[in-house]
C-alpha positions in Angstrom: 22.0 -65.0 -69.0 18.4 -64.9 -67.8 16.8 -62.1 -65.9 14.4 -64.3 -64.0 15.6 -67.7 -63.1 13.2 -68.8 -60.4 9.6 -69.9 -60.6 6.3 -68.0 -60.5 4.3 -69.3 -57.5 0.6 -69.7 -57.0 -1.2 -71.0 -53.9 -4.3 -73.1 -53.4 -6.2 -74.2 -50.3 -7.6 -77.6 -51.1 -11.0 -78.4 -49.5 -12.1 -81.4 -51.5 -11.2 -83.3 -54.7 -13.4 -83.7 -57.8 -13.0 -87.3 -58.8 -15.6 -87.7 -61.5 -15.4 -87.0 -65.2 -17.0 -84.3 -67.4 -17.8 -81.8 -64.6 -17.8 -78.2 -65.7 -15.5 -75.9 -63.8 -18.6 -73.8 -62.9 -19.9 -76.7 -60.9 -16.8 -76.9 -58.6 -17.7 -76.2 -55.0 -15.7 -73.7 -53.0 -12.2 -75.2 -52.5 -12.9 -78.3 -54.7 -10.1 -79.0 -57.1 -9.8 -81.2 -60.2 -7.8 -81.9 -63.3 -9.4 -80.2 -66.3 -8.8 -81.2 -70.0 -7.8 -78.1 -72.0 -9.9 -79.3 -75.1 -13.2 -79.9 -73.4 -12.7 -77.7 -70.4 -14.2 -80.5 -68.3 -12.8 -82.5 -65.4 -11.0 -85.8 -65.9 -11.7 -88.9 -63.8 -9.3 -89.6 -60.9 -8.9 -93.2 -60.1 -8.4 -93.3 -56.3 -7.7 -97.1 -56.3 -5.1 -97.4 -59.1 -4.1 -94.1 -60.7 -3.6 -94.3 -64.4 -2.1 -92.0 -66.9 -4.3 -89.6 -69.0 -3.8 -88.7 -72.7 -0.2 -87.3 -72.6 -0.9 -85.2 -75.8 -3.5 -83.1 -74.1 -3.0 -79.8 -72.2 -4.3 -79.9 -68.6 -5.2 -77.4 -66.0 -5.5 -77.7 -62.2 -8.7 -75.8 -61.4 -10.4 -75.0 -58.1 -13.7 -73.6 -57.2 -13.3 -70.1 -55.7 -13.9 -69.5 -52.0 -15.5 -66.2 -53.0 -19.1 -67.0 -53.6 -20.5 -63.6 -54.8 -19.7 -60.8 -57.3 -21.3 -57.7 -55.8 -19.2 -54.7 -56.8 -19.4 -52.7 -60.0 -20.6 -55.4 -62.3 -17.3 -57.3 -61.8 -19.0 -60.6 -62.7 -19.0 -59.5 -66.4 -15.2 -59.8 -66.4 -15.0 -63.2 -64.6 -15.6 -61.8 -61.2 -14.4 -62.7 -57.7 -16.3 -66.0 -57.9 -14.4 -67.2 -61.0 -12.6 -70.5 -60.6 -8.9 -70.4 -59.7 -6.7 -72.0 -62.4 -3.1 -73.0 -63.0 -1.4 -72.3 -66.3 -1.8 -74.9 -69.0 0.3 -77.9 -68.1 1.9 -79.8 -70.9 2.7 -83.2 -69.3 6.1 -83.6 -70.9 7.2 -80.3 -69.3 6.3 -81.3 -65.8 9.7 -81.3 -63.9 8.8 -82.2 -60.3 5.9 -83.2 -58.0 6.7 -83.4 -54.3 5.3 -83.0 -50.8 6.4 -81.3 -47.6 5.2 -83.0 -44.4 4.0 -81.2 -41.3 6.7 -80.3 -38.9 5.3 -80.2 -35.4 6.6 -77.8 -32.7 8.9 -79.0 -30.0 10.0 -77.1 -27.0 13.6 -76.4 -26.0 14.9 -78.2 -22.9 17.9 -77.5 -20.8 19.3 -79.7 -18.1 22.2 -80.1 -15.7 23.3 -83.4 -14.3 25.4 -83.5 -11.1 27.0 -86.2 -9.0 26.7 -87.1 -5.3 29.7 -84.9 -4.3 28.8 -81.8 -6.3 27.4 -79.8 -3.3 29.8 -79.9 -0.4 28.5 -78.6 2.9 29.5 -74.9 3.4 29.5 -74.0 -0.3 26.8 -72.2 -2.2 26.6 -73.4 -5.8 24.4 -71.7 -8.3 22.5 -72.6 -11.5 22.1 -70.1 -14.3 19.5 -70.5 -17.0 19.6 -68.3 -20.1 16.5 -67.6 -22.3 17.3 -66.6 -25.9 15.3 -66.1 -29.0 13.0 -63.5 -30.5 10.3 -63.9 -27.8 12.7 -62.7 -25.1 14.1 -60.0 -27.4 10.6 -58.7 -28.1 9.8 -58.7 -24.4 13.0 -57.2 -23.0 15.0 -56.0 -26.0 17.7 -58.3 -24.7 18.2 -62.0 -23.9 17.2 -62.9 -20.3 18.7 -65.1 -17.6 18.0 -66.1 -14.0 20.2 -67.6 -11.2 19.0 -70.0 -8.5 21.2 -70.9 -5.5 21.2 -73.6 -2.9 20.7 -71.3 0.0 17.5 -69.7 1.4 15.7 -68.5 4.4 12.7 -70.5 5.3 11.9 -68.2 8.2 11.5 -65.3 5.7 9.1 -67.3 3.5 11.6 -68.4 1.0 11.7 -72.0 -0.2 13.5 -74.1 2.4 17.1 -73.2 3.2 19.5 -76.0 3.0 21.7 -76.8 6.0 24.0 -79.7 6.8 23.5 -81.7 10.0 26.4 -82.6 12.2 28.8 -84.9 10.4 27.2 -84.4 7.0 29.7 -83.8 4.1 27.5 -83.3 1.1 24.0 -82.0 0.5 21.5 -84.2 -1.3 22.1 -82.9 -4.9 18.4 -83.5 -5.8 17.3 -81.2 -3.0 19.9 -78.5 -4.0 18.8 -78.7 -7.6 15.1 -78.5 -6.7 15.8 -75.4 -4.6 17.6 -73.7 -7.5 14.8 -74.8 -9.9 12.1 -73.4 -7.7 13.8 -70.0 -7.6 14.3 -69.9 -11.3 10.7 -70.8 -12.4 9.4 -68.2 -9.9 11.7 -65.4 -11.3 9.4 -62.7 -12.7 11.7 -62.0 -15.7 12.1 -65.5 -17.1 8.9 -67.2 -15.8 6.9 -66.5 -19.0 9.5 -68.4 -21.0 10.2 -71.6 -19.1 8.5 -74.1 -16.9 9.1 -77.3 -15.0 8.3 -80.3 -17.3 4.9 -81.8 -16.6 6.3 -85.1 -15.5 8.7 -83.6 -13.0 11.9 -81.6 -13.2 14.2 -83.8 -11.0 15.5 -87.2 -12.0 17.5 -89.2 -9.4 19.6 -92.2 -10.6 20.7 -94.7 -8.0 20.1 -94.7 -4.2 16.9 -94.9 -2.2 15.2 -92.1 -4.1 15.7 -93.3 -7.7 12.9 -91.9 -9.8 11.4 -88.7 -11.2 10.0 -86.0 -8.9 8.6 -82.5 -9.1 10.5 -79.6 -7.4 7.8 -79.4 -4.7 8.0 -83.2 -4.0 11.7 -83.0 -3.4 11.6 -79.9 -1.3 8.7 -81.2 0.9 9.8 -84.8 1.2 6.6 -86.1 -0.5 5.7 -88.2 -3.4 8.0 -91.0 -2.3 11.1 -88.8 -1.9 13.0 -88.5 1.3 16.2 -86.4 1.4 19.4 -88.2 2.4 22.2 -86.8 4.5 24.8 -89.1 2.9 24.3 -89.2 -0.9 27.5 -91.1 -1.4 26.7 -93.8 1.1 23.1 -94.0 -0.1 24.4 -95.1 -3.5 23.1 -92.1 -5.5 24.8 -91.9 -8.9 23.4 -88.6 -10.2 20.7 -86.1 -10.1 19.4 -84.1 -13.0 17.3 -80.9 -13.3 15.4 -80.1 -16.5 13.6 -76.9 -17.7 11.3 -76.7 -20.6 10.7 -73.8 -22.9 7.2 -72.3 -22.7 5.8 -69.2 -24.5 2.5 -68.3 -26.1 2.2 -65.1 -28.1 -0.9 -62.9 -28.4 -3.0 -63.4 -31.5 -6.1 -61.7 -32.9 -9.3 -63.3 -34.2 -10.2 -63.9 -37.8 -12.5 -60.8 -37.9 -9.6 -58.5 -37.1 -6.9 -60.4 -38.9 -4.2 -58.3 -40.5 -1.4 -59.7 -42.6 0.9 -57.4 -40.7 0.1 -59.1 -37.4 3.1 -60.6 -35.6 3.3 -64.4 -35.4 6.2 -66.3 -34.0 8.9 -67.7 -36.3 11.6 -68.3 -33.8 11.1 -70.4 -30.6 12.4 -69.9 -27.1 15.8 -71.5 -26.6 17.1 -72.4 -23.2 20.7 -72.9 -21.9 21.7 -74.0 -18.4 25.0 -74.3 -16.5 26.3 -74.5 -13.0 28.3 -71.5 -11.8 30.3 -70.9 -8.6 30.0 -68.1 -6.1 31.9 -65.7 -8.2 29.6 -66.2 -11.2 32.1 -68.2 -13.2 31.2 -71.5 -14.9 31.7 -74.5 -12.7 33.3 -76.8 -15.2 34.0 -79.7 -12.8 30.6 -79.7 -11.3 27.8 -80.8 -13.5 27.2 -81.7 -17.1 25.0 -79.4 -19.2 22.8 -80.6 -22.0 20.0 -79.1 -24.1 17.7 -79.8 -27.0 16.9 -77.0 -29.5 13.3 -76.0 -30.0 11.7 -76.3 -33.4 9.0 -74.0 -34.6 5.9 -75.6 -36.3 6.0 -75.4 -40.1 3.1 -74.7 -42.4 0.7 -73.6 -39.8 -2.5 -71.8 -40.8 -0.9 -68.4 -40.0 1.6 -69.0 -42.9 -0.9 -70.6 -45.2 -3.4 -67.7 -44.9 -0.7 -65.2 -45.8 0.4 -67.2 -48.8 -3.2 -67.5 -50.0 -3.9 -63.8 -49.6 -0.6 -62.9 -51.4 -1.7 -65.2 -54.3 -5.1 -63.5 -54.3 -3.5 -60.1 -54.6 -1.4 -61.2 -57.5 -4.8 -62.0 -59.2 -5.8 -58.4 -58.2 -8.5 -59.8 -55.8 -8.8 -57.4 -52.9 -8.4 -58.0 -49.2 -9.1 -54.9 -47.1 -7.3 -54.2 -43.8 -6.5 -51.2 -41.8 -9.3 -48.9 -43.0 -12.3 -48.2 -40.7 -14.8 -50.3 -42.7 -12.4 -53.1 -43.7 -14.6 -55.8 -42.1 -17.6 -54.8 -44.2 -15.5 -54.7 -47.4 -14.2 -58.2 -46.7 -17.7 -59.5 -46.4 -18.8 -57.8 -49.6 -15.8 -58.8 -51.7 -15.5 -62.3 -50.3 -12.1 -62.2 -48.8 -13.7 -63.0 -45.4 -14.6 -66.4 -46.9 -11.0 -67.1 -47.6 -9.8 -66.0 -44.2 -12.5 -68.2 -42.5 -11.6 -71.2 -44.6 -8.2 -71.4 -42.9 -7.9 -72.6 -39.3 -4.9 -70.6 -38.3 -3.8 -72.9 -35.4 -4.0 -76.0 -37.6 -1.2 -77.7 -39.6 -1.3 -78.2 -43.3 0.6 -80.6 -45.6 2.0 -78.8 -48.7 2.1 -80.4 -52.2 4.0 -78.9 -55.1 3.8 -79.1 -58.8 6.5 -77.6 -60.9 6.4 -77.3 -64.7 7.8 -75.0 -67.4 6.5 -73.3 -70.5 9.3 -73.2 -73.1 10.2 -70.1 -75.1 10.8 -71.6 -78.6 11.4 -68.2 -80.2 14.3 -66.9 -78.0 17.2 -66.0 -80.5 19.1 -63.8 -78.0 18.9 -66.3 -75.1 17.9 -63.4 -72.9 15.1 -65.3 -71.2 14.8 -68.8 -69.8 11.8 -70.9 -70.1 9.0 -69.7 -67.8 8.7 -71.9 -64.7 5.7 -72.2 -62.5 5.3 -73.8 -59.1 1.9 -74.4 -57.6 1.6 -75.0 -53.8 -1.4 -76.8 -52.5 -2.3 -76.7 -48.8 -4.3 -79.6 -47.4 -5.3 -79.8 -43.8 -3.4 -82.5 -42.0 -5.3 -85.6 -41.2 -4.7 -89.3 -41.2 -7.9 -90.7 -42.7 -7.2 -93.1 -45.6 -10.0 -91.6 -47.7 -9.5 -88.0 -46.7 -8.4 -85.1 -48.9 -4.7 -85.8 -48.5 -5.0 -89.4 -49.8 -7.3 -88.3 -52.7 -5.1 -85.4 -53.6 -2.1 -87.7 -53.8 -4.0 -89.8 -56.2 -4.7 -86.7 -58.3 -1.0 -85.8 -58.4 0.0 -89.3 -59.1 -2.3 -89.3 -62.1 -0.5 -86.2 -63.3 2.9 -87.7 -62.6 2.1 -90.9 -64.6 0.8 -88.8 -67.4 3.9 -86.7 -67.5 6.2 -89.8 -67.5 4.1 -91.3 -70.3 4.8 -88.1 -72.3 8.5 -88.5 -71.9 9.2 -86.7 -68.6 11.1 -88.3 -65.8 9.3 -87.2 -62.7 10.4 -89.1 -59.6 7.9 -90.4 -57.0 8.3 -88.0 -54.1 4.8 -88.4 -52.7 5.1 -91.8 -51.1 
């Protein structure tokens, strides 16, 4: 039984690719990465047109020029220094077990909607719409989840959004107007307003009848934008009206100069839920159909990437100062400011992984497994065919073909 059955991890921020042969590692620019032969300690050529296998009997290293460009403290350069290139362990091609990629996952906001029919708002009844806001943003703001209720009544004389009244002989309110009235109240609620908004294209969708189309709350309430309220939604041929809310929240962030790894950054999005309720506050199960889409947080943003890089740097005993009164000066002197500035924290990064093992041939007690290593390479997301992502894929494909030529069976997970 092994004591340590997962992989050691090391992180790299890829700035550019060294494609030519016989370059010394000391010539690698900051962030530039290449495959280095363990015998000559020089880079190997990367064919970006048709990747080909290298000599499978050699030991290879993935080496990157350091983002730290100076060694200025205590003669540190005599021991390699902060500016020393960043290296993987020696990679024996036949022990490469996997090479793969994680694509960028973009953020998407939560939506919550309620669809009602033409007979959902009888004259003389006050129906209400409840929207719940859940997730860590609301909990951090209020120490509880939040909700707001909008109703179809109002007092226009008191400055409220228009009250809704039936004319003589009218049986049902125009459901689009009733929903817009509720929606207007909810987005103006001081508790939930930081977390939701009306969709930019309009929050009311009418199906059937003379007003078929999409409208904003204000257009419906003011009979503008092509909308005219009807007094007989059934006779007008209206099929349904739907109201939609969209999640919206932006957290506070600090600039690079004051960055601290302990700063908060959101890992959970706002989630919205909507339902019709009656005058007693109970769910109105026979009036309206609720639907929602869950929000998705963006993955591999610069906030995450920077923290992974600094963690990897600390494993190498490279400092990054924070919290003390002169931390900004120390970052400049020791070079960690150059790493922080190399990451655009609001950008997205593709992540590439290389996993290999180093066998323990002398292990008579079977106490330990083979050492496993995973290297994660962050490359800024872009679509250019000759950009760093495409070239880095060629580099990894060269390593994969070399591994398979040595007897490994590494699947193509980069396409």
